[in-house]
PLY file of the C-alpha trace (Angstrom):
ply
format ascii 1.0
element vertex 270
property float x
property float y
property float z
element edge 269
property int vertex1
property int vertex2
end_header
2.93 60.67 -22.03
5.04 63.34 -20.34
7.94 65.59 -21.26
10.62 63.17 -22.48
13.16 64.94 -20.27
11.10 64.51 -17.08
11.17 61.42 -14.91
8.22 59.06 -14.73
7.79 55.62 -13.25
5.82 52.50 -14.13
4.99 49.33 -12.22
4.61 45.82 -13.62
1.70 44.45 -11.59
0.44 41.05 -12.76
-2.48 39.45 -10.94
-0.78 37.11 -8.45
-3.42 37.24 -5.67
-7.20 37.23 -5.53
-8.71 40.01 -7.63
-9.87 42.15 -4.69
-6.33 42.25 -3.26
-4.90 43.09 -6.67
-7.40 45.95 -7.09
-6.36 47.37 -3.72
-2.73 47.15 -4.86
-3.50 49.07 -8.04
-5.07 51.86 -6.01
-2.03 51.98 -3.69
0.30 52.24 -6.68
-1.74 55.16 -8.03
-1.59 56.90 -4.67
2.21 56.64 -4.60
2.62 58.81 -7.70
3.49 56.25 -10.37
2.45 57.12 -13.91
1.70 53.73 -15.42
0.37 50.30 -14.46
1.83 47.62 -16.71
1.01 44.00 -17.50
3.36 41.32 -18.87
2.32 38.96 -21.66
2.88 35.44 -20.32
0.07 33.06 -21.38
-1.51 30.89 -18.68
0.58 32.34 -15.83
-1.89 35.18 -15.26
-5.03 36.74 -16.76
-4.61 38.10 -20.30
-3.29 41.67 -20.52
-6.16 43.28 -22.44
-9.10 42.55 -20.09
-6.91 43.08 -17.02
-5.77 46.51 -18.20
-9.30 47.46 -19.23
-10.42 46.74 -15.66
-7.41 48.54 -14.18
-8.24 51.66 -16.19
-11.58 51.91 -14.37
-9.96 51.86 -10.92
-7.68 54.92 -11.05
-6.48 57.63 -13.41
-3.17 55.80 -14.01
-2.02 55.21 -17.53
-2.03 51.50 -18.41
0.20 49.53 -20.73
1.68 46.24 -21.82
5.26 45.44 -20.83
5.34 44.00 -23.40
3.12 42.17 -25.89
5.04 39.39 -27.66
4.47 39.75 -31.40
4.71 35.98 -32.22
1.69 35.11 -30.03
-0.95 36.90 -32.13
-1.58 38.02 -35.67
-0.82 41.65 -36.47
-4.51 42.40 -37.06
-5.58 40.85 -33.76
-2.92 42.65 -31.75
-3.64 46.01 -33.38
-7.34 45.60 -32.61
-6.59 44.81 -28.95
-4.32 47.84 -28.68
-6.79 50.23 -30.30
-9.61 48.84 -28.15
-7.57 49.50 -25.00
-6.95 53.07 -26.14
-10.70 53.55 -26.52
-11.67 51.83 -23.26
-9.02 53.69 -21.24
-10.01 57.00 -22.85
-6.54 57.54 -24.29
-4.49 56.26 -21.35
-3.11 53.09 -22.97
0.56 52.62 -23.97
1.19 49.80 -26.41
4.36 47.96 -25.45
5.49 45.41 -28.05
8.56 43.28 -28.71
9.60 40.17 -30.59
9.30 37.85 -27.58
11.34 36.39 -24.76
14.12 33.84 -25.30
12.53 30.40 -25.56
9.15 31.70 -26.66
9.10 29.19 -29.53
7.48 26.55 -27.31
4.68 28.92 -26.33
4.13 29.83 -29.98
3.77 26.19 -30.99
1.53 25.42 -27.99
-1.12 27.89 -29.17
-0.93 26.77 -32.81
0.79 29.85 -34.21
3.40 29.27 -36.94
7.09 29.39 -36.11
8.65 32.68 -37.12
12.26 33.73 -37.59
13.58 36.82 -35.77
13.19 38.78 -39.01
9.58 37.63 -39.38
8.81 38.56 -35.79
10.20 42.03 -36.36
8.19 42.33 -39.55
5.07 41.48 -37.57
5.85 44.35 -35.20
5.87 46.71 -38.18
2.64 45.23 -39.55
0.99 45.56 -36.14
1.93 49.20 -35.64
0.85 50.01 -39.21
-2.54 48.36 -38.58
-2.87 50.20 -35.26
-2.29 53.56 -36.91
-5.02 52.76 -39.43
-7.46 51.88 -36.63
-6.51 54.97 -34.61
-7.16 57.24 -37.58
-5.97 60.85 -37.84
-7.29 62.03 -34.47
-5.97 59.31 -32.12
-2.39 58.32 -31.37
-1.73 55.22 -29.27
1.82 55.57 -27.88
4.05 52.69 -28.96
6.71 51.37 -26.59
9.24 49.07 -28.27
11.56 46.64 -26.50
14.70 46.32 -28.62
18.07 44.61 -28.69
19.72 44.21 -32.09
20.40 46.87 -34.74
17.40 45.96 -36.92
14.98 46.30 -34.01
16.61 49.57 -32.99
16.26 50.91 -36.55
12.57 49.99 -36.58
12.02 51.63 -33.20
13.71 54.79 -34.47
11.04 54.90 -37.15
7.93 53.81 -35.23
8.25 54.09 -31.44
7.36 56.81 -28.98
9.32 55.09 -26.19
12.22 52.64 -26.45
13.51 50.22 -23.83
16.77 48.36 -24.39
16.85 44.69 -23.43
19.63 44.05 -20.91
20.91 40.50 -21.03
22.05 38.61 -17.88
25.69 39.43 -17.23
25.72 42.41 -19.58
27.74 45.23 -18.06
26.92 48.92 -17.84
29.64 49.64 -20.41
28.16 47.21 -22.93
24.66 48.65 -22.63
26.02 52.19 -22.66
27.62 51.60 -26.05
24.30 50.44 -27.52
22.34 53.31 -26.03
24.80 55.98 -27.17
24.66 54.60 -30.72
20.91 55.28 -30.72
20.53 58.62 -32.44
16.88 59.29 -33.32
16.05 62.39 -35.32
12.89 63.03 -33.29
12.03 63.02 -29.61
11.83 59.45 -28.28
11.51 58.67 -24.58
14.11 56.20 -23.28
12.88 53.65 -20.74
14.73 51.33 -18.39
13.45 47.89 -17.32
14.74 47.46 -13.75
14.20 43.85 -12.72
16.04 43.98 -9.38
15.90 46.52 -6.54
18.31 45.74 -3.75
18.22 41.94 -3.49
14.59 41.56 -4.61
14.01 40.10 -8.08
10.67 41.16 -9.57
8.40 38.31 -10.73
7.72 38.36 -14.49
10.62 40.79 -15.04
13.60 38.44 -14.70
14.35 34.77 -14.29
13.79 33.55 -10.70
17.42 32.38 -10.57
18.72 35.91 -11.24
21.60 36.65 -8.84
21.66 40.28 -7.64
25.29 39.91 -6.56
26.31 38.98 -10.11
24.42 42.00 -11.49
26.20 44.30 -9.05
29.55 42.73 -9.98
29.17 43.85 -13.62
27.52 47.17 -12.66
24.39 46.08 -14.55
21.72 48.61 -15.45
19.10 45.97 -14.60
19.58 46.57 -10.86
19.16 49.51 -8.51
20.25 49.79 -4.88
17.74 49.44 -2.03
18.56 52.83 -0.49
16.29 55.55 -1.95
18.95 58.26 -1.69
21.39 56.11 -3.67
18.67 55.37 -6.24
17.94 59.06 -6.71
21.60 59.77 -7.40
21.85 56.81 -9.77
18.75 57.73 -11.79
19.96 61.29 -12.19
23.25 59.86 -13.46
21.44 57.61 -15.94
19.44 60.55 -17.25
22.44 62.83 -17.64
24.75 60.20 -19.17
22.31 58.07 -21.20
19.01 59.91 -21.45
16.85 57.42 -19.53
13.82 59.10 -17.94
11.17 56.36 -17.66
11.89 53.59 -15.15
9.82 50.44 -14.74
9.99 48.29 -11.60
8.07 45.35 -10.14
5.01 45.76 -7.94
6.69 44.16 -4.91
9.14 47.08 -4.76
6.58 49.84 -5.36
6.13 50.97 -1.75
9.82 50.87 -0.86
10.59 52.79 -4.07
7.94 55.45 -3.36
10.38 58.05 -1.88
12.24 58.00 -5.21
9.01 58.63 -7.10
8.04 61.44 -4.73
11.40 63.13 -5.27
11.82 62.73 -9.02
8.48 62.20 -10.82
7.74 65.01 -13.25
11.11 66.70 -12.69
0 1
1 2
2 3
3 4
4 5
5 6
6 7
7 8
8 9
9 10
10 11
11 12
12 13
13 14
14 15
15 16
16 17
17 18
18 19
19 20
20 21
21 22
22 23
23 24
24 25
25 26
26 27
27 28
28 29
29 30
30 31
31 32
32 33
33 34
34 35
35 36
36 37
37 38
38 39
39 40
40 41
41 42
42 43
43 44
44 45
45 46
46 47
47 48
48 49
49 50
50 51
51 52
52 53
53 54
54 55
55 56
56 57
57 58
58 59
59 60
60 61
61 62
62 63
63 64
64 65
65 66
66 67
67 68
68 69
69 70
70 71
71 72
72 73
73 74
74 75
75 76
76 77
77 78
78 79
79 80
80 81
81 82
82 83
83 84
84 85
85 86
86 87
87 88
88 89
89 90
90 91
91 92
92 93
93 94
94 95
95 96
96 97
97 98
98 99
99 100
100 101
101 102
102 103
103 104
104 105
105 106
106 107
107 108
108 109
109 110
110 111
111 112
112 113
113 114
114 115
115 116
116 117
117 118
118 119
119 120
120 121
121 122
122 123
123 124
124 125
125 126
126 127
127 128
128 129
129 130
130 131
131 132
132 133
133 134
134 135
135 136
136 137
137 138
138 139
139 140
140 141
141 142
142 143
143 144
144 145
145 146
146 147
147 148
148 149
149 150
150 151
151 152
152 153
153 154
154 155
155 156
156 157
157 158
158 159
159 160
160 161
161 162
162 163
163 164
164 165
165 166
166 167
167 168
168 169
169 170
170 171
171 172
172 173
173 174
174 175
175 176
176 177
177 178
178 179
179 180
180 181
181 182
182 183
183 184
184 185
185 186
186 187
187 188
188 189
189 190
190 191
191 192
192 193
193 194
194 195
195 196
196 197
197 198
198 199
199 200
200 201
201 202
202 203
203 204
204 205
205 206
206 207
207 208
208 209
209 210
210 211
211 212
212 213
213 214
214 215
215 216
216 217
217 218
218 219
219 220
220 221
221 222
222 223
223 224
224 225
225 226
226 227
227 228
228 229
229 230
230 231
231 232
232 233
233 234
234 235
235 236
236 237
237 238
238 239
239 240
240 241
241 242
242 243
243 244
244 245
245 246
246 247
247 248
248 249
249 250
250 251
251 252
252 253
253 254
254 255
255 256
256 257
257 258
258 259
259 260
260 261
261 262
262 263
263 264
264 265
265 266
266 267
267 268
268 269
């Protein structure tokens, strides 16, 4: 992890091609100055995150991470073991992203035979998972925890447990609405604030937003889930988001990585 006041950038890069092409893409992402290669957790749409990230960690010196594991899809013990194993296999370059799951995840939970869980139970499983991970890490290892949060209970838990926090931005939610939530977040220790940016220009990133996401509607409400296509405008906007809200870690989709590279070159580490 870097200085929480310095910019860094991650890329969500699921395997959507043959493996050789994906490997080449990972190497290109590393060469463009991004800090982290990230995998979503969507069963059956792609290879599982853990083996994919373990392979990715052998290709470059990028950090690797989940964006994000859904707590209802595994037991706490299983998920903690996967996370700790990735920390070991990546030689300390793994970031453990975890959340309570996407809207509509109940069908996926039932399909794999896991018990239904209420929102409170899902959040409790996040706590159990991080507690188990800390036990596996022991006193000399610290796997960074990235928590995706929305409501006040999740935010309170993240204040206690997370190294990085990303705020879920709902479709149609305006900049002002998200700003209120972010400014209410007052941790007593240094926590990096991350931004999930699903749309750059008119391009909607696969696995980061619904395919029917309308960029024009996001622009109409000045959503924080979208950035302009022009790199100069993006640089100005990200500096604004850091100064006004404290966001320093920005995550985009792999399809936008090359077009976004001038932004990374200008801001990463600064």
